[in-house]
C-alpha positions in Angstrom: 105.6 120.4 224.1 108.8 118.8 224.6 111.2 120.4 222.1 113.2 117.5 221.6 110.3 115.2 220.8 108.9 117.9 218.5 112.3 118.0 216.4 112.1 113.9 216.4 108.7 114.2 215.0 109.6 117.0 212.5 112.4 114.7 211.3 110.4 111.8 211.0 107.6 113.5 209.1 110.3 114.5 206.5 112.1 111.4 206.3 109.5 108.8 206.1 108.1 109.7 202.8 111.5 109.6 201.3 112.1 106.1 203.0 108.7 104.9 201.7 109.5 106.3 198.2 112.9 104.4 198.1 111.4 101.2 199.4 108.6 101.4 196.6 111.5 101.9 194.1 113.5 99.0 195.2 110.5 96.9 195.5 109.3 97.7 191.9 112.8 96.8 190.7 112.9 93.5 192.4 109.4 92.7 191.5 110.4 93.0 187.8 113.0 90.3 188.3 110.6 88.1 190.2 112.4 88.6 193.6 109.6 88.9 196.1 110.6 90.3 199.5 107.6 90.7 201.6 109.5 92.6 204.3 109.7 95.6 201.9 105.9 95.8 201.8 105.6 95.4 205.6 108.1 98.2 206.3 107.3 100.5 203.4 103.7 99.8 202.5 101.2 102.6 203.0 97.5 102.8 203.0 95.8 105.8 201.5 94.9 107.0 205.1 98.4 107.1 205.9 99.3 108.8 202.9 96.5 111.4 203.8 98.2 111.9 207.0 101.5 112.5 205.5 100.0 115.0 203.2 98.4 116.9 206.0 101.3 116.9 208.1 103.4 118.2 205.2 100.9 121.2 204.8 100.4 121.8 208.4 104.2 122.1 209.1 104.6 124.0 205.9 107.1 121.7 204.2 108.2 123.0 200.7 107.1 121.0 197.5 110.3 119.2 197.5 109.2 117.1 200.5 105.8 116.6 198.8 107.3 115.2 195.7 108.0 112.1 197.4 104.3 111.8 198.5 103.4 112.4 194.9 105.4 109.6 193.8 104.1 107.4 196.4 100.6 108.3 195.5 101.3 107.9 191.8 102.8 104.6 192.1 99.9 103.2 194.3 97.2 104.3 191.6 99.3 102.5 189.0 99.4 99.4 191.1 95.8 99.3 192.2 94.7 99.7 188.4 97.1 97.0 187.7 95.8 94.8 190.4 92.0 95.3 189.8 92.5 94.8 186.0 94.6 91.6 186.6 97.5 92.9 184.6 95.4 92.9 181.2 96.2 96.5 180.3 99.9 96.0 179.8 102.6 93.5 180.0 105.2 93.4 183.1 107.6 94.8 180.9 105.7 97.8 180.0 104.5 98.3 183.6 108.1 98.2 184.6 108.9 100.9 182.0 106.1 103.1 183.2 107.1 102.7 186.7 110.7 103.7 185.6 109.8 106.6 183.9 107.6 107.9 186.6 110.5 107.3 189.0 112.9 109.2 186.7 110.7 112.1 186.1 110.0 112.5 190.0 113.6 112.3 190.8 114.4 115.0 188.2 111.8 117.3 189.7 112.8 116.4 193.2 116.5 117.4 192.4 115.1 120.8 190.8 113.0 121.4 193.9 115.8 120.5 196.1 117.9 123.1 195.1 115.0 125.8 194.5 113.8 125.1 198.3 117.5 125.3 199.4 118.0 128.7 197.7 114.6 130.2 199.0 115.7 129.0 202.5 118.7 131.1 202.4 117.0 134.3 201.5 
């Protein structure tokens, strides 16, 4: 296998979940303020099959939990979005939904920071 192509593939597998998670976060914030940018969904929207592929790739290439946290965040956000969509927003108000998304983002970012330092520390051993 071409080493350069292999390295590019690894970088993309690591970076894409981070980019998608960032786009999800931006889209959530903008949606709360009634700003709709369909380009964000076009660029960062994922299907469950794509998410499954990213999980399998992260396990195959033995990425640490830090890298998978972005995938966990995307999965949790998708589940909440699907529930809200299929219940037609009857479970909670837009404000409550935004608060829920914000709490999840905050918790995930906190865990990501902890895991980042933990993974970095373990890599130096």
